[in-house]
C-alpha positions in Angstrom: 85.2 -29.2 32.8 87.5 -32.2 32.9 87.5 -34.2 36.1 91.2 -33.7 36.4 90.7 -30.0 36.6 87.9 -30.4 39.1 90.1 -32.6 41.2 92.8 -30.0 41.3 90.3 -27.3 42.3 88.5 -29.4 44.9 91.4 -31.5 46.4 91.0 -29.9 49.8 87.2 -30.5 49.8 87.7 -34.1 48.9 90.1 -34.6 51.8 87.7 -32.9 54.2 84.8 -35.1 53.0 86.9 -38.2 53.4 87.6 -37.3 57.1 84.0 -36.2 57.7 82.7 -39.6 56.6 85.3 -41.4 58.6 87.4 -42.7 55.7 91.0 -42.5 54.8 93.4 -42.9 51.9 91.5 -41.3 49.1 92.7 -42.5 45.7 91.8 -41.6 42.1 91.5 -44.3 39.4 90.2 -44.5 35.9 90.7 -42.1 33.0 92.3 -39.4 35.1 95.2 -41.6 36.1 95.8 -42.5 32.5 95.6 -38.9 31.4 92.7 -39.4 29.0 89.8 -37.8 30.8 87.4 -35.6 28.9 84.6 -33.2 29.8 82.2 -36.2 29.8 84.3 -38.4 32.1 83.4 -39.1 35.7 85.7 -38.7 38.7 86.5 -42.1 40.2 87.5 -42.1 43.8 88.3 -45.0 46.2 88.6 -44.6 49.9 89.3 -47.0 52.8 86.6 -46.9 55.6 87.8 -46.5 59.1 86.6 -49.2 61.6 
């Protein structure tokens, strides 16, 4: 499954995990952003830690 499809299916879980681990502002970068992710691509996420 492409990471972009996983992201769509798991968006809520990613937001919940971000809050659980006291982070904010989850962002996606890499091949998904450019629209060229494949089944072998990874899912690149960046978050901001809360103080």
